[in-house]
N, C-alpha and C positions, 0 to 999 in steps of 0.2 A: 429195076436193078440199080440205076443211078441214085434213085431216092434212098434205097437201102444202104448204099455206100456212104451217101451224105449223112444219113441218120447214124450210121455206125461211127463215122468220124466225129460227129457231134457228141455222141455218148462217151467215146474215148476221151474227147477233149474235156468234157465235164468231169469225168473221173480223175483225169490228170490234174485238172485245176484244183479239185477238192483235195487230192493227195498232196499237192504242193502246199496248199494252205495249211493242211494238217501238220505236215513236216515243219513248216515255218513256225506254226504255233508251238510245236514241241520244242524246236530249237530256241524260240523266244522264251518259253518257260524255263528250259534248261539253262539258258544264258543268264536269266534273272536269278535263278537259284545259285548258279555258279558264281555270279558276281557277289551275292550275299555271302556265300561260303568263303570266297577269297577275302572279302572285307572282314569277316569275323576272324578268319585265320591270321590276318595281319595284326589283330589286337593282342595285347599282352595278357596272358592268363593271370588272374589275380584272385585271391581269396576275398571273402566278404569284408566290407569296409564298415566300421562302426566308430562313430564320432559322437561323444556325449558332452564335450565342452570345447572351448576354443583351442586349448592346448593340444588336443588330440590330432589336429590337422598336421602338426609338425611330425607326428609319429609315422606318417606315410610318405614323406619326402615329395609332397606335391609341389609343382611349380606355383609361384605366386606368393603374395604377402598377406592375403586376406583383406586387402583394402578394396574400395570400390574401383579404383584405377587398376589395381593388380590383384584380382581375386585369386584364391586357390583354384587350381585347375585339376579336376578329376576327369581324366579322359583316356580314351583308347584302351579300355580294359574289357576283357572277356571274363565276366564273373558268372560262372555256371556252378550252382551250388545246391546242396540239399538243406542248407540252413534256412531259417525263417525269413531273413532279409539279406538281399545282396548288398545294398547300400543303406545305412541307417545313420541319420544325422539329427541330433536333438540338442536343444538348449544352447545354440551358438549365436554369436553376434558378428562373426566374420563373414565376408563376402566369399562365395564360392560358385563354381560352374561345374556341372556334370555334363560331359560332352562326349559323344561318339563312343558310348559303351554298349556292350551286349550283355544283357542281364537275364539269366534264366534260373529259376529255382522253384522252391516249394511254397514260399510265402509271399513276401512283398519284394518287388523289384527295387523300387526306391521308396524309402519311408523318411519323410522330413517332418519334424515336429518341433514346435515352440522355438522357432528361430526368429532373429530380428527382422523387421519388415524390410523388404526390398533387397535382401542379401542373396537370393537364390536365382540361378538360371539353370534350367534343365533342357539341353539341346541335343538333337540328333541321336537319341538313344533308341535301341531296340529292346523291348521288354516283353517277354512271352512266357506262357505256361506257368504262371504263378497262381496258386490257389486263392491267395488273398487279393491283392491289388497290384496292378502294374506300377503305377506311381500314386503315392498317397501323401498329401500334404495336410498337416493338422496344425492349426495356430501358426500359420506361416504366410503372412500377408505379403502382397507385393511381389510374389514370385513370377517368373517368366518361364513358360513351357512352350518350346518351339520344335516342330518337326520330329517329334517322338513317335515311335510305333509301338503300340501296346495291344498285342493281339493274342488270341488263344488263351486269355486269362479266364479262369473259371468264375471269378467274381467280377471285378470292375477294372476297366482299363486305366482311367485316371479318376481319382477321387480327391476333392477338396473339402476340408472340414474346418469351419471357423477360420477361414483364410480369405480375407477380403482383398480386393484390388488385384487379383491374379489375372495374368494375360495368357491365354492358350491359343496358339496359332499354328496351323498346318500340321496338327497331330493326326495320326491315324489310329483310331481305337475300334478295332473290328473283332467280331467273333468272341465277344465277352457276354457276361450276363448284362452288364451296363457299360456302354462305351465311356461316357464322361458323366460324373455325378458331382454336384455341388451341394453342400449342406451348410447352411448358416454362413455363406460366403458371399457377401454383398460386393457390388461394384466390379464383378468379373467381366472380362471381355473375351469372347470366344469367336475366333475368326478363321474361316477356311479349314475347319477340321473335318475329317472324314470318319463317319461311324457307320459301318456296314455289318450286317449279320449278327447284331446283338439282339437280346430281348428288349432292352431299353437303349436307345441311341444316346440321348442327352437328358439328364434329369436335374432339375434345380429345386431345392427345398429351402424355404425361409431365407432366400437370397435376393435382396432387393437391388434395383438399379443395374441389373445384368444387361449386357449387350451381346446378342448372338447374330453374327453376320456371315453370309456366304458359307455356311456349314452344309455339308452334304450328308444327310441322314436318311439313307434309303436302304431298302431290303432288310429292315429290322422287323421285330414284332410290333414294338411301339417306337415312335420316333422321338419327338421332343415333348417333355412334360415339365411344366412349372407349377409348383404347389406352394401356396403362401408366399408368393414372390411379387412384390409391388414394383411398379414403374419399370418393367422390363421392356427392352426393345429388341424385336426380332425382325431382321431385314435380309431379304434375298437368300433365304435358306431353301434347300431342296429336300423335300420329304416324299419320296416316291416309292411305290411298291412295298409299303409296310403292311403288315397283317392287320393292324388296327388303325389308330389315328396318325395323322401327320404331325399336328401341333395340338396340344391340350393344355389349357390353363385351368387350375382349380384354386379358388380362394386367392386370386391374384388380381389386384386392382390396378388400374391406370396403365395397362400394357399397350404398346404400340406394335402392330404387326403389319409389315409393309413388304410387298413384292415377294412374298414367299410362294413356293410352288408345292402343292400337296396333291399327289395322285396315289391314293392308297385305298383302304377300306372306307375310312372317314377322313375328312380333310382337317378343318380347324374346329375345335370344340372349346367352349368357355363355360365353366360351371362356377357360379357364385363369384364371378369376376367382373366387377362393375367398372365403368369408365374406360373401356377399351376402345382403341381406334384401329380399325382394320382397313388398309388401303392397298389397292393394286395387287391383291393376292389372287392366285389362280388355283382353283380347287375342282378337279375332275376326279371323282372317286366312285367307288362301287355303291356306297350308301348316301352319305351326306356331304355337301360341300362345306358350308359353315353352319355351325349349330351353337346357339347361345341359350343356356338354361340359367335362370335366376341371376342374370347378369344385366343390370340396369345401365342406362345412360351410355350405351354403346354407339359408336359412329362407324358405319360401314360405307366406304366410298370406292368406286372404280374397281370392285372385285369382279372376277369372272368365275361363276360357279355353274358350269355346264356339264352335261353328260353324267350327272349323278343319278343313281337308280331311284332314290327316294326324294330328297329335297335338295334344291340348290342352296337356299338359305332358310334356316328355321330359327325363329325366336320363340322362346317358351318361358312362361311364368316370370315375366320381368316387366320393366316399364322404361319409357323415355328414350327409345332408339331413334337414330336418324340414319336413313339408308338412301344414298344418292348415287346415280350413275353406275349401278351394278348391272351385270348381265347374267341372267339365269335362263339358259336355253337347253332344251333336250333333257330335262329332268323328269322325275315323276311329278313333282310340284316345283314351280319356280320359287316362290316364297310361300312359306306356311307359318302363320303367326298365331300362336295359341296362348290363351290366358295372358294376354299382353295389353298394356294400356299406353296411350300417348306415344305411339310410333308415328313417324313421318317418312313416307316413301315418295321420292321425287326422281324423275328422269331415269327410272330403271327400265330395263328391257327384259321381258319374259315371253319367250316364243318357243313354239314346238314342244311344250311340256305335255306329258301324258294326261294330266288332270288339270288343275287350275294354274293359271299364270301367277295369281296372288290369291291366297285364301286366308280369311280371318276366321278364327274359331274362338268363341268365348272371349272376344277382345273388344275394347272400347276406345273411343276418342282417337281413332286412327285417321290420319290424313294421307290420302293417295292422290297425288297430283302429277300430271305430265308424264305418266308412265306409258310405255308401249307394250300392249298385250296382243300378240298376233299368233294365230295358228295353234292355239292351245285347245284342249277339250272345252274348257270354259275360261273366260278372261279373268274376272274378279268374282270371288265367292264370299258370302258372309253366312256363317253359321253361329247362331246365338251371339251375334256381335252387334253392338249398339253405338249410337251417337258418333258415327264416323262420317267423314266427308270424302266423296269421290268426285274429283273435278279435273277437267282438262286432260283426261287420259284418252289414248287412242286404243280402241277395241276393234280389232279387225280380223275377220275370217276365222274366228274361233268356231269350232265344230258345233258347239251348243250355244249357250247364251253368252253375250258379252259381259253382263253382270247378273249374278244370281243371288237373291236374298231369301233365306229360308224363313219359316214361320216364326222363328224366335229372334229374328233380327228387327230391331226397332230404332226409330228416330234417326235413321241415316239420311243424309242429304246427297243427292246425285244431280250434278248439273255441269254444263259446258264440256261434256265428254263427246267424243266422236265415235259413232257406231257404224261400222262398214261391214256388211255381208256376214254378220254373225247369225248362227242358227238358220242357215239357208233352207228354205222350204217351210219354215215355221211361220207363225203369225206375228211374232215379235222378236226383237233382238235382246230382250231383257226379261227377267222373271222376278216377281215380288210376291211373296206369300206372308210378308212380315207385318209389323204394326207401325203405322204412322211414319212410313218412309216417304220422302218427298223427292220427286224427280225433276225439280227445277229450283232456281233461286227465287224464293217468294218475294224478296225485297225488290229486285229489278225485273221480275217476271221474265226470266230467261231460263230455258231448259237445256236440252242436249240436241246434237245433230244426229239424225237417223237417215241413212241414205235410202231407206225404203219408205219414208214418210210420203203420203200423198198430197201434202201441202194444203189440205182442206179441213183438217180437224185435229184435235189432240192425238198424240201418239199413244196407242194402247200398250200396256205392259202385261205380259202373261202372268197368271197367278190368281188365286181365289179372291184376293182383295180388290182385284180390278183397278190397279193403280193406272194413272195416266200422266204423261208429260204434257202439261197444258200449254207449254210455250216452246215448242220445238224451234231449233235454230237452223240456219243454213250451214254449209261446209266451213264457212269462216267464223262460225259461232256468233253470228249476228242475227238479229231479228229478221225474219223473212219478209219479202215484199208483200206477201199475202197478209201477214200479220199487221204490217204497217198500213196497208190499205184498209183492213178491217178496223184498225185503231182509228185512222183518220175518218173513215166512214161513220164510225160510232160517234166521234166527236162532232162531225158535221150534222149527223142526225139529231144529236142533243141540241145543238145550236138552232137548227131549223124548228124543232119542236118548241124550244123556249120562245123563239120569235113568234111562232104561230100562236102560242098560248098568250103572249103579251098583246098581240094584235087583236085576238079574240076578246081579251079582257077589256082593252081600250074601247072596243066597239060597243060594249055594254054600258060604258060610262056616259 
């Protein structure tokens, strides 16, 4: 009975708590809506504003003189109209500020075109339900857009066209076809903007030297796209829960991507975008973490690409990549490198991946050194890959082989790696069915460390070609005592035989 009473009190408490939270949320939403309504109701109702030369500013009795120190002030207006444009300014040289206006209509909220550089500031406006663009700047360089809300627009929230050196800060562009779009607008700075619920969050076309920092582009279909944009810098952006990619670069060379977070269907994608530097990005996605296609000379450092269903990092059809200190755990594949040449992978960690920690497919001249590959299905795999060097890697407790070379893998060199408890229960920790692969450094006659080596003979490698590590090493990657004894014994034997031969020869004289 007591238990039933306690259970009943507990259930009632939960219901009351949920009811209280629900009421609080309703009041919170109502309060927010009420504040917006009060703010809008306090504005002066005004008809559409159209200015097509400097003299038109005086037609509206705006405060200010149009100078940099005293710009014309267009503020505190409610312009709700069925006209094509709520505010239209074209062909002016005067300085002006559009501030704290509510703009709702059928076409453009704010349309600025062909104005003198650095004469425009657009601040604290709410623009919504326009079929065209919330804010559209054309041939209007050096403008400043701050803390504007452009939502529920059927086309684009903010669009810049042929407008260089524009600064966009703290704008909210949500529930549009595209949140923010830049076309032929170089040198833009986008900081701390929010783009939710769009098809495209932020798009840049033919716009070089852009800087995107601390933007939140989540819950869109596509997040950030750069097409034909050179020398862009993307730092500390958040791109989560998007239906496709977090960040995608196409035909965009020399980009720097640093400390971005992408948790979507795909993380970061580069296509035909050479010379990129990716540092400190976190990519945990449904499919791919970081994917480079036809993008040469990339540098990837300190990225974390874990918990991706397919690949942590994938390089495809390119050359010249450097990958250091990246972590790729709990993926389908840690690294997958396909049709790639001259990649160097150093100090990367690839653990608990469903297939390979690192797999090379149809690739050549790859250097894998000082990487950690633990608890994968296989550590390092080579399929149709040639002339690569695997050295000083730790291969530990992989379910199957530590290193696997298929029948079309040739002229690879494997030495000074540490093999610990791979392929437990098997006859070898490595597999080689390829052509002319060497499991030791032939110059100094040093091979690999195998924790299951019996110290009395060369280490056997599984596979039809019956490869062997002729010079196994101890856990410190040094020649073993047994080898040294054998080497010294061999030298001593040679010396003894030589002395015996000389002595025998002298006795016959």
